[in-house]
C-alpha positions as CSV (number, residue, x, y, z in Angstrom):
1,M,7.8,-21.5,-1.5
2,I,10.2,-18.7,-2.1
3,D,13.9,-19.5,-1.7
4,L,15.0,-17.0,1.0
5,S,18.7,-17.8,0.5
6,D,18.6,-16.7,-3.1
7,P,21.0,-13.6,-3.3
8,T,19.0,-12.2,-6.2
9,L,15.7,-12.4,-4.3
10,D,15.2,-8.6,-4.0
11,E,15.6,-8.2,-7.7
12,R,13.4,-11.2,-8.5
13,L,10.6,-9.8,-6.3
14,R,10.4,-6.7,-8.5
15,R,11.2,-8.3,-11.9
16,R,8.4,-8.9,-14.4
17,N,8.3,-11.5,-17.2
18,A,7.5,-10.9,-20.9
19,E,3.7,-11.0,-20.2
20,G,4.1,-8.2,-17.6
21,H,3.5,-10.4,-14.6
22,Y,5.8,-10.5,-11.6
23,E,8.3,-13.3,-11.7
24,I,7.4,-14.2,-8.1
25,S,3.6,-14.1,-7.9
26,E,1.5,-12.6,-5.2
27,K,0.3,-16.1,-4.3
28,E,3.8,-17.3,-3.6
29,I,4.5,-14.3,-1.4
30,I,1.3,-14.8,0.6
31,L,1.9,-18.5,1.2
32,T,5.6,-17.8,2.2
33,V,4.6,-15.0,4.6
34,R,2.1,-17.3,6.3
35,S,4.6,-20.1,6.6
36,L,7.3,-17.7,8.0
37,Q,4.8,-16.2,10.4
38,A,3.8,-19.7,11.7
39,S,7.4,-20.6,12.2
40,G,8.2,-17.5,14.1
41,Q,10.3,-15.7,11.5
42,A,8.4,-12.4,11.8
43,S,11.2,-10.2,10.4
44,T,11.5,-12.0,7.1
45,A,7.7,-12.3,6.8
46,R,7.5,-8.5,7.3
47,M,9.9,-7.9,4.5
48,L,7.9,-10.0,2.1
49,A,4.6,-8.4,3.3
50,E,6.0,-5.0,2.7
51,T,6.9,-6.0,-0.8
52,L,3.3,-7.1,-1.5
53,L,2.0,-3.8,0.0
54,E,4.4,-1.9,-2.3
55,R,3.0,-3.7,-5.3
56,C,-0.5,-2.9,-4.3
57,T,0.1,0.8,-3.6
58,P,-0.7,1.9,-7.2
59,A,-4.0,0.1,-7.1
60,F,-4.8,1.7,-3.7
61,L,-4.0,5.2,-5.0
62,F,-6.0,4.6,-8.2
63,H,-9.2,3.3,-6.4
64,S,-9.0,6.2,-3.9
65,K,-8.6,8.9,-6.5
66,G,-12.2,9.9,-6.0
67,L,-11.2,11.4,-2.7
68,S,-8.4,13.6,-4.2
69,H,-10.3,16.7,-3.0
70,R,-10.1,15.4,0.6
71,P,-6.5,14.3,1.1
72,D,-7.2,13.3,4.8
73,L,-10.0,10.9,3.7
74,R,-7.9,9.5,0.9
75,E,-5.0,8.9,3.3
76,E,-7.4,7.1,5.6
77,A,-8.8,5.0,2.8
78,V,-5.3,3.9,1.6
79,A,-4.4,3.1,5.2
80,N,-7.5,1.0,5.6
81,M,-6.7,-0.9,2.4
82,N,-3.2,-1.6,3.6
83,E,-4.5,-2.8,7.0
84,H,-7.2,-5.0,5.4
85,L,-4.7,-6.6,3.0
86,L,-2.1,-7.2,5.7
87,R,-4.7,-8.7,8.1
88,E,-6.0,-11.2,5.5
89,M,-2.5,-12.0,4.2
90,L,-1.7,-13.3,7.7
91,N,-5.0,-15.2,8.0
92,P,-4.4,-18.8,6.8
93,D,-8.1,-19.3,6.4
94,E,-8.4,-16.6,3.7
95,R,-8.3,-18.5,0.4
96,F,-9.9,-16.1,-2.1
97,M,-6.8,-13.8,-2.2
98,I,-4.6,-16.7,-3.4
99,Q,-7.2,-18.0,-5.9
100,N,-7.6,-14.8,-7.8
101,F,-5.5,-12.0,-6.3
102,V,-6.3,-9.4,-9.0
103,H,-10.1,-9.7,-8.5
104,Y,-9.6,-9.9,-4.7
105,L,-7.6,-6.7,-4.8
106,R,-10.3,-4.9,-6.7
107,C,-13.0,-6.0,-4.3
108,L,-10.9,-5.0,-1.3
109,C,-10.3,-1.5,-2.7
110,A,-13.9,-1.0,-3.6
111,D,-15.1,-2.1,-0.1
112,E,-12.7,0.2,1.8
113,F,-13.4,3.2,-0.5
114,K,-17.2,2.8,-0.1
115,R,-16.7,2.4,3.7
116,V,-15.0,5.8,3.9
117,L,-17.8,7.3,1.8
118,R,-20.5,5.9,4.0
119,Q,-18.9,7.0,7.2
120,E,-18.5,10.5,5.9
121,G,-22.0,10.7,4.4
122,L,-20.6,10.9,0.9
123,H,-22.1,7.7,-0.5
124,Y,-25.0,8.5,-2.9
125,R,-27.2,6.5,-5.1
126,R,-26.3,6.9,-8.8
127,D,-28.6,7.5,-11.7
128,T,-28.3,5.7,-15.1
129,E,-25.6,8.1,-16.1
130,G,-23.6,7.6,-13.0
131,R,-24.4,11.0,-11.4
132,P,-25.3,11.2,-7.6
133,A,-29.0,11.1,-7.1
134,G,-31.1,11.7,-3.9
135,R,-29.7,12.1,-0.4
136,P,-26.6,10.6,1.1
137,Q,-27.0,7.0,2.3
138,H,-25.4,7.7,5.7
139,V,-25.1,10.6,8.2
140,P,-21.6,12.1,8.2
141,R,-19.9,11.2,11.5
142,A,-18.9,14.8,12.0
143,L,-22.6,15.7,12.3
144,M,-23.6,12.8,14.6
145,E,-24.7,13.9,18.1
146,P,-26.2,11.8,20.9
147,L,-30.0,12.0,21.2
148,Q,-29.8,11.9,25.0
149,T,-27.6,15.0,25.8
150,T,-26.1,15.6,29.2
151,N,-25.1,18.8,31.0
152,N,-21.5,19.8,31.4
153,D,-22.4,20.5,35.1
154,E,-25.4,20.8,37.2
155,T,-26.2,24.4,36.1
156,G,-24.6,24.6,32.7
157,P,-26.5,24.5,29.4
158,I,-27.2,21.3,27.5
159,S,-24.1,20.4,25.4
160,A,-23.5,18.1,22.5
161,D,-20.0,19.2,21.6
162,V,-18.6,15.6,21.2
163,A,-19.9,13.6,18.2
164,D,-21.3,10.2,19.0
165,P,-19.6,7.6,16.8
166,H,-22.7,5.4,17.2
167,D,-25.8,7.3,15.9
168,Q,-28.5,6.4,18.4
169,F,-31.3,7.5,16.0
170,E,-30.0,5.0,13.4
171,Q,-29.7,2.3,16.0
172,M,-33.3,2.8,17.0
173,H,-34.7,2.5,13.5
174,A,-32.2,0.7,11.4
175,E,-33.2,-2.8,12.4
176,D,-36.8,-2.4,11.3
177,E,-35.8,-0.7,8.1
178,S,-33.3,-3.4,7.4
179,Q,-35.8,-6.2,7.9
180,R,-38.2,-4.4,5.6
181,I,-35.6,-4.1,2.8
182,L,-34.6,-7.7,3.2
183,T,-38.1,-8.9,2.4
184,Y,-37.4,-7.9,-1.2
185,L,-35.1,-10.9,-1.4
186,S,-37.2,-14.0,-1.9
187,D,-34.3,-16.5,-1.5
188,P,-33.5,-17.3,2.2
189,L,-29.8,-17.9,1.3
190,D,-29.5,-14.5,-0.3
191,R,-31.0,-12.9,2.9
192,S,-28.6,-14.8,5.1
193,I,-25.6,-13.8,3.1
194,M,-26.7,-10.1,3.1
195,V,-27.3,-10.2,6.9
196,L,-24.0,-11.9,7.6
197,R,-21.9,-9.6,5.4
198,A,-23.7,-6.2,5.5
199,M,-25.0,-6.3,9.1
200,E,-22.8,-8.7,11.0
201,E,-19.7,-7.6,8.9
202,M,-18.4,-11.2,8.8
203,K,-15.5,-12.2,6.6
204,W,-16.2,-13.9,3.3
205,D,-14.6,-17.2,4.2
206,D,-16.7,-17.4,7.5
207,I,-19.9,-16.7,5.5
208,A,-19.0,-19.4,3.0
209,K,-18.5,-22.0,5.8
210,L,-21.8,-21.1,7.4
211,C,-23.7,-21.2,4.2
212,A,-21.9,-24.3,2.9
213,R,-20.9,-22.6,-0.3
214,T,-17.7,-21.4,-1.9
215,E,-16.4,-17.9,-1.4
216,R,-16.9,-17.2,-5.1
217,T,-20.5,-18.2,-4.9
218,V,-21.1,-16.2,-1.8
219,R,-19.5,-13.1,-3.2
220,S,-21.4,-13.5,-6.5
221,R,-24.8,-13.9,-4.8
222,Y,-24.1,-11.0,-2.5
223,Q,-23.3,-8.7,-5.4
224,R,-26.4,-9.8,-7.3
225,A,-28.5,-9.2,-4.1
226,C,-27.0,-5.7,-3.7
227,D,-27.8,-4.8,-7.3
228,Y,-31.3,-6.1,-7.0
229,L,-31.9,-4.2,-3.7
230,R,-30.4,-1.0,-5.1
231,T,-32.9,-1.2,-8.0
232,R,-35.8,-1.7,-5.7
233,M,-34.8,1.1,-3.4
234,A,-34.4,3.4,-6.4
235,E,-37.9,2.5,-7.4
236,E,-39.1,3.4,-3.9
237,E,-37.6,6.9,-3.9
238,P,-39.9,8.6,-6.4
239,V,-42.9,7.1,-4.6
240,A,-41.7,8.3,-1.3
241,Y,-41.1,11.9,-2.6
242,S,-44.6,11.8,-4.3
243,S,-46.3,10.8,-1.1
244,L,-44.4,13.4,0.9
245,A,-45.4,16.1,-1.6
246,S,-49.0,15.1,-1.5
247,T,-49.1,15.1,2.3
248,T,-47.5,18.6,2.4
249,M,-50.0,20.0,-0.1
250,Q,-52.9,18.7,1.9
251,Q,-51.5,20.3,5.1
252,H,-51.3,23.7,3.5
253,S,-54.6,23.5,1.6
């Protein structure tokens, strides 16, 4: 626990040792924040939480650099990273961040960055050289419109001026497609982890409890499953385009 009565606390929170690590570690800050929050000392807990967020800001900016051409989206991604970190900092059941904070921070930044890309239709599959390949993996939310449009009034024209945040077309077909993709995973545990994380959006610690595994194991299996599915889907894409081209040629012949 951090000695809050130490007059040099502010300086120690920002001071690094000879190895370049902070004198007061992120783990100590997190545990102290949780203790203060539980005892009702919210103002002191907020001060320490802001210190941790300040430490993480360079990482947030680095991992959101790919959105430099869209300052609004970059700002949203950084805000999401801050909110995500603060929420899990206050969650006493979140253990991964105190076991390996550096790795946890990288995972958090990557998750939030990709989430913004997906919601804006900017997330592409990558080829072997890292270049975008194929079509975006999500419909930009600015282009989403409800399938069942309504009239502004009884005599007015059909209008779809307001974008629907829940794409009804995706909702109609995503379940069947998801189940088909999941059949690539032969291990039932991998399928369960994928469903709980990618579809149910459960937290890592909750998934670990349900699967009776450690968070590290769950994260590792999820990443391997994602890599495997990404490979299989990439193999599907040329076949799909070839089939489409063949059908089109037959129609015009």
